[in-house]
ZAMARGU-4260 file (C-alpha; in steps of 0.2 Angstrom, whole numbers, plus 5000, padded with zeros to 4 digits):
<rodrens>
0) 5971/5145/5677 | 5956/5137/5671 | 5940/5132/5679 | 5947/5116/5686 | 5948/5123/5703
5) 5929/5124/5703 | 5928/5105/5700 | 5940/5102/5713 | 5931/5112/5726 | 5915/5105/5721
10) 5921/5088/5723 | 5927/5092/5741 | 5910/5099/5745 | 5901/5084/5738 | 5913/5073/5749
15) 5909/5083/5764 | 5890/5081/5760 | 5892/5062/5758 | 5905/5059/5771 | 5903/5072/5785
20) 5919/5075/5795 | 5920/5083/5812 | 5926/5100/5811 | 5922/5102/5793 | 5914/5119/5789
25) 5904/5112/5774 | 5898/5097/5784 | 5892/5109/5798 | 5884/5121/5786 | 5875/5107/5777
30) 5869/5099/5794 | 5862/5116/5799 | 5849/5115/5785 | 5845/5123/5769 | 5839/5139/5777
35) 5857/5142/5784 | 5865/5139/5767 | 5853/5151/5759 | 5856/5163/5772 | 5875/5162/5769
40) 5872/5166/5751 | 5862/5181/5755 | 5875/5187/5767 | 5889/5184/5754 | 5879/5192/5740
45) 5877/5208/5751 | 5895/5208/5755 | 5900/5207/5737 | 5888/5221/5732 | 5896/5232/5746
50) 5913/5228/5740 | 5909/5232/5722 | 5904/5249/5728 | 5922/5252/5733 | 5939/5253/5724
55) 5947/5238/5733 | 5948/5225/5719 | 5955/5212/5731 | 5940/5214/5742 | 5929/5211/5727
60) 5939/5195/5723 | 5937/5189/5741 | 5919/5192/5742 | 5915/5184/5725 | 5925/5169/5730
65) 5914/5167/5746 | 5898/5169/5736 | 5903/5156/5723 | 5908/5144/5736 | 5892/5145/5746
70) 5882/5144/5729 | 5892/5128/5726 | 5887/5122/5743 | 5869/5125/5739 | 5870/5116/5723
75) 5878/5101/5731 | 5864/5101/5744 | 5851/5101/5731 | 5859/5087/5720 | 5863/5099/5706
80) 5880/5095/5697 | 5891/5109/5693 | 5892/5103/5675 | 5873/5106/5673 | 5876/5124/5677
85) 5890/5125/5664 | 5878/5116/5651 | 5865/5129/5655 | 5877/5143/5653 | 5883/5135/5636
90) 5865/5134/5630 | 5862/5152/5634 | 5878/5157/5624 | 5871/5150/5608
</rodrens>
């Protein structure tokens, strides 16, 4: 599996930002404000660090996915496109 899923999830996040739906976690999180989104990133980063100290690979995967998801929510809230992040990573690789 490639990175296509990141584009797919990011498109859904942007859609929820632009067309909030009742009951949508993303729409609710974005409506709560940037501090709430940043708080979720802090929470998920801490959970990933904690998981990484253990031996449960599946827990690490779960927490890493949570962190990546919430970072993508912040990017969408700030109007940063996922491809801009990919370009920055590409630039650093040179």
